[in-house]
N, C-alpha and C positions, 0 to 999 in steps of 0.2 A: 504493500500500500504506500510505502514511503519512497519507492523507487522513482527516479526521474525518467520521464518518457520524452524522448527527442522526436521532433517531427519537423518537416520542412516548413519554412515560413509561409509558403503558399497554402499549405494544408491548414495551418493555424488561422490564416485570414478567412479561408473558406468555412472553417468550423465556427468562427465568431460570427460570420455573416449569416449562416444558417440559424444560429442561436438568436441573433437579433431579429430575424424575420419571424421565427417562432414566437418570441416574446411579443412582438408587435401585433401579430395576427391573433394571439390569444388574450392579450391584456390591453395594448395601446389602441389598436384599430377599433374594437367595439366601443371603447370609451369615447374616442373621437367621433365616431359615427353617432353615438347617443347624444353627445354634446351638440353637434350640428343639427341633429334631428329635433331636439328640444328647442333649439334656437329657431328653426324653421317653423315649428308648430306655433311658437309665440308670434312670429311675424305674420303667419297666415291668419291666426285668430284676430290680430289687430286689423289686418286688411279686410277681413270679412265683415267687420263692424261698419265699414264705409262703402263696401261694394254692394250694388243693387242685387247682384246675383253672386252669392258666396262661391268660392272655389270648392268644387266638389271633391270628396275623398278620392275618387277614381284618379283625378288629375295629380293628386299628391302621393299616390302609391309609389313604392320603390320600383325603379325600372326593372330590376331583376325579377321582382315578384310579378310584374305585369307581363314580362316575357314568358315566364313559366306558365302563368294563367292562360296566355294566348296559345302557346304551342300544345298545351294539354286540353284545349277546348275540344269537345266531342266532334264538332264539324271539321276542325283542323285535323284531328286524328284520322277521321275517315278519308280526308283528302290526302293525307300522307300514305295511307294504305293503297288508295287508288293510284297515286303517283308512282309508288314503288312497283305496283303490278304493271302499269302502262309502260314504264321505262325499263322494266326487267332488272331492277336494282334491289338490294336488301332494304328492308324497312328502316333500319338504323341510319342508312345513308340518306334516305328521304327525310327522316326526322331531323338530321343535321342540316339539310337544306332549309327545311321549314324554320328551324331555330335561327339560321343566319338571316332569313327574311324577317323574322320577328325582331331580331336585334337591329336590323336596318330601319324598321318602321317605327318601333316604339320610342317615344321621346323620354326625356328625363327633366321634367318641368322643375324650374327653380323660381319660387315666388320672389326671392331677393333679386335675381337677375332680371326678371320680367318687370317688376314694379320699381326696383331700385335703380336699374340702369336703362333697360330697353325703352320704357315709356318716356323717360327724360330725354334720352338720345333721339327718339323718334320725334318728339315735340320740337326739340331744338333744330333738328335737320329739316323738318317740314317748314318751320317759320324762316329758316335761313334761305331756303330755296324758293318759297312761294309766299304770296299773300293768301293765307288759308281762310276760306269762308265755309260756314256750315249752312247748307241750304234748307230744304224741307226737313223738319224734325219734330215729330209729335211725341214729346216726352211723356205725356199722360198715357198714350197708347202703349208705349214700350214698358212703362211702369206697371201697366195693368196685366201684362203677360203673366200667366200662371207661374208661380215661383218654382213649381216642381217640373215644369216643362223644360225640354232641351231646346235652347235657342241656337239657331243657325243663321248667320249673316251670309246672304247670297249676293255676290257683287259682280259688276262688269269689270273686265281686266284691261286697263289702259296702259299701265306702267308698273314697274317693280316698286314704285313709290306707293302703290295702292296698299301694300302691307303696312308701310310706315304710317300713312295717314290714318287708316281705320284703326290700327292698333292703339294709338294714343287717344283718338276721338271716342273710342269705346272703353277707355281705361276705367271710367267711373262705374261701369256696369259689371264687367268681369274680365277675366283673362281669356283671350281668344286662342284657339288651337287651329292652325292652318295645315293644309296639305301642301307640301312644297316639292318641287321636282328635283331632277338630278343636279341642277345648277347650284343648289345649296349644300351639296355633299362634299364640298371642298374644305379641307382642314385649314385653319381653325374655325372658319365660318360655321361649319357643321355643328361644332360643340355649342356655340352661342345659340344657334337656331333651335337645336334640340332642347337646350335649357329653357327656351321661351315656350316650349310646349308644342312646337311644330313636329309633324311626322312626315317622313320621306316616302315618296311614291315613285315607282318606275312607270312613267306615262306610256311607254311603248311595250311593256311586258305582256306577253301572250301566254305565260305559263299558268295553268289551272291552279297549281299549288300556291304560287305567289298570290294570285287573285283571291284565293280562299283565305289566306292569312290576312291580307289587307282588309278584305270584307269583314272578317270577324273582329278585327281591331276597331274598325269604324262602328260596327254594331255595338261592341262593348262600350266604347266612348259615348255613344248616343244613349244607351241604357244608363250609363253613369252620370248623365246630366252635364257633360262637358260642353261648354259654349264653343261653337265652332264657326269657322269662316271658310267659305269656299267660292270658287269661280265656276259657275255652270258652263261658261264657254270653254273651259279646259285649258286655256292659254291666252297669251296676249293677243289683242286684236291686231292683225297685220294691215288692215286697211282703214282702221279708225272706227268702223261701224260695229254695231253689236253682231256677234256671231251666233249661229244656231247652237243650242245647248248640247252638251255631251252628257250622257246619262250615267257614266260609270260610278262616280262617288255618290251622286244623288240616289242612284239605285241601291247601293250598299247601305246608305243612311236610312232609307225607308224600309227596305226589305230585311235587313239584318237586325233591326231592333226587335226587342221582345214585345209583342202586342200587349197593350194594356198597362205597361209599366210606366211610361211617360208619354205625354204628347210631345210632338216636335213643332216648334213655331219658327217659321222662316221670316226673316226681316230683310226685305230688299234694300240694297245699298247701291247707289250710283255715284261714280266719280267722273270728273272731267278736269282738264288742264288747259292752260294757255300754252304750255310747252311740255311735251313729252320728251324726255331726254333720249329715249331709244327710238324716236320717230324714224330716222333715216334707216336704221338697222331693220326695223319692222317692215317698212315699205319695201326695202330691198329684198327681204326674205319673201314677202308676198309676191313680188314681181318674178322672183326665181322659182316660185311654186313650191316652196318648202318652209320649214320652220327652223332652219339653221341660222343662228345669229352670229356672224363672224366678229364678235367683240373681242378686242385684244386688250390686255392689261395696260399696254403702252398708251392706247387711245384714252382709256379711262383715267390713267395717271396724268396724262397731259391736260385733260379737262379739269381735274381736281386742282392741279397746280395753277392753271390759268385762273380759276375762281379765287384761289388763295392770293395770287398776285394782284388781282383786281381789288380784292378787299384791302390788302396792305396799302395800295395806292389810293384808296378812298374812291374808287371808280366802280365798285361792285353794285349791281342792281339785281334784285330778285327777278325770277323768271315768270312774271305775270301772276295770275290767280290760279289757285287749285280749290275746287269746291267738292263737297260731299253732301249728298242728300240721303235721308233714311225714309223708306216708305212704310206703309201700314203693315203690321205683322199679319202673317197668314198661318193659321193653325192647320196642321196636317189632318187632324181628326175632322175638322170642319170641312176641309177640302174633300176628303174621302166621302163624307156624308152628303155634301152638296153636288159632287161630280162623280157619281158611281160609274165605274167602268172607264174613267179617264186615264187611269194608270200613271206610270212614271212620265210618259211622254206628255200627257196633259198637264201634269204638275210642272214639268220643266218649262213648257211653253208659257204657262201663266206666270211663273216666276220671272222669266225673261221679259215678258210684257210689262210687269210691274217695275222691274229694274229700268226698262226703257223709259217709262213715264217719269222717272225721277232724275234722269240725267240732267245735270246742271248746264245752263247755257251761259257761256263766258264770252268775253270780248273777242278773243282770237278766233274761235270757231264761228262766231256770228259774222265777223268781217270776212273770214275765209269763204263762207257760203255766199255772201254778197258779191265778192270779187269774182267767184266762179260763175255766178248766174248772169253777170253783166256781159252783154254782147259787144261792148266797146269799153275802152278805158273810162274810168269814173273820176270826176272831180271830187273834192272833199265834200262839197255840199250834196252831190248825187249819192255818194257813199252813205252819208248820214241819213239821207232820205230813205235809201234802201234798207238800212239797218233798222230804222224806225218802223217801217212797214212790217218787217219780219218780227220785231219785238212785239208789235201789237197783235200778232197772230199766235203768240205764245202765252196766253193768259193763264193756262193751267200749269205751265212749267216754271221751274225756278230759274229766274233770269237775274244774273248779278250785273248791275250797272255801277261802275266806279263813280262815287260821288252822287249816285242817283241821277246821273246826267247821261242821256242817250248819246248826245253829241260827243261828250268826253269819252264815253265807252268806245265809240267808233274810232276816235282818234287814237285811243290807247291800243286797240287791236291792230290798227293800221301801222302804228309805230313799231309794234312788236314784229310784225311780218316784214316791214321794210328793213328793220335792223338786222334781221336774219337773211336779207337779200332774197326773199321769196316774192316780194312785191317791189316793183320799180316805178319811179316817177318820171314823167316826160311831159313837158309843156303844161305843168300844173295838174296833170291827170295821172291816175294810178292804174296799173295793170299787173297781172300775175306774170312772173318770170317763167317762161315756158318750161325750161328744164326742171323748175321747182314745182311744177303743177301737181305731181303726185303727192308731195308733202302737204301742199295747201288742201288738196282733196282729202287727205288723211284727217285733218282737223275739221273740215266741213262735214265729213261723214259722221262725226260723233253726235251731231244733233239732227241729221237729215231725217231720221225716223219720226221725230216730233212733228215735222211739217207734213210728212206723209200721213201720219195718224190723223191729223186735223183735216187734211184734204179728203179723207175717206169718210168722215162723219157727215 
C-alpha cells in the first residue's frame, strides 16, 4: 500500500482529466443546471405576469426531453417501422435517422435570450432602418381571444425583416415560434434562432419519415398552446404580389392537433415596405424561374459598412416607412362549423384573402403604381392628382400618408424612387427608368390586389 507507483506524465494528465469530468458530471453539472433552471423559472414567472398570453410549459420543456417525446411518439414509431421496411434497413438505423431529424427540428427556447436580447435588438434594428407604423389593430378583439386557444399569426412574406418587425410588435402578447428554412442553419446564427424558439424545416424534403417527424412536432406544439407565426405563401414573394398559399405547415397544424383539446385562432398579419432590401435578388430569382438567391456575404458586408459610414458622416437616412396591420382573429372551430367541407384549401384561401385586405398602402408602392399606369411622363402636379384618385379608392385599406398630406406623401414616394434611380426627371416630368421597371413593378404589385378587389365589387 505504501509503494510508489510510477506512470508517464501523459497517463497522469489523462487520469486527472477523467476524474475531473466524472466529478463535474456527477456533482458540478447538475448543480449548475439546477441553478440556471431556477433562474429561468423566476424570469418566466415574472414575464408571465405582463404577457397577455403566458409562455406555455411545452415551450419551456428541456430540449432533450422534447426530442425523446417526439421520437417515441406512436405515429413516429410507426413511420420508423414503415421507413425501415421500405428502405430495407434495420429499424435501429431508421430510428437514428428519425432522432437526427428531431434534433434538427426541435428548438431550445430561452426566455432570457428572447425577451432580454432579441426583442430589444429587433426594436432597435426596425427603428434604425425604417419609420415603423402600426396600421389596423383591434386590441379588444385580440384580447378577447380564448386564453386556452393556440394563437397562430399568419403573415404575407415580403422580406426577412418580417421576422424582426412582428417579433417585437407582438412582444407584449407572447413569444412567437417561427418555422425557418435552411438559410438559418448557419452557425452561430442557428444557436440564436433556436434559442428564440424557432424550429428548422427542410422546405424541399420529400422523405415520408422526415415529414412525419415534422408533422408530429407541429401537432405537439399546437396541442401545447405554443403561439406560432407562419407564412402561408411558403417563401418570399418574388414579384411583390401575394402568392397562392402552400398547404404543408397549415395542414400539419390543423390535422395533427388533438381534436377537442384546444381551439386554434388565426390572426392575419400584413406587412409592407417602402424599401425591401432583397428586392433586386427576389426579382432576379423570379425572372430566372427559381428560388435561388445569389446573396454573397461581401455584398451584405458592403451594404452594412456603407450604412455605418453614412451614419458616422451624419448623412444617414432611414429607408422610408414599414407598416404592419393585424386583422380580425379567425377561430378554426368557427370556420369548420360555418364552412363544412371547405377543408384545408378553403381555410388557406380565406386566410390569404384576409391577409390581402390588411396590406398597408405606403408612399412608394402608391407612387410606383401611379408611374406605371401613366401613358406618358407625369409632372409633379399630375402625379399628385393620380395618387389622390387612387387614395380615394382605398377607403377600407390602411393608407399611411406622411404628415396626413397626400401631396407630401406623393413627393416622398417620388423622392425615394428617384434617389434609387428607378424614376428619372426630364423637362420637369417624371418617368420610370426602363431597365428598372421590374423593380418598380415589384413595389406596385404589393397593393395591386386592393384595387382589383374594389373593381370587382
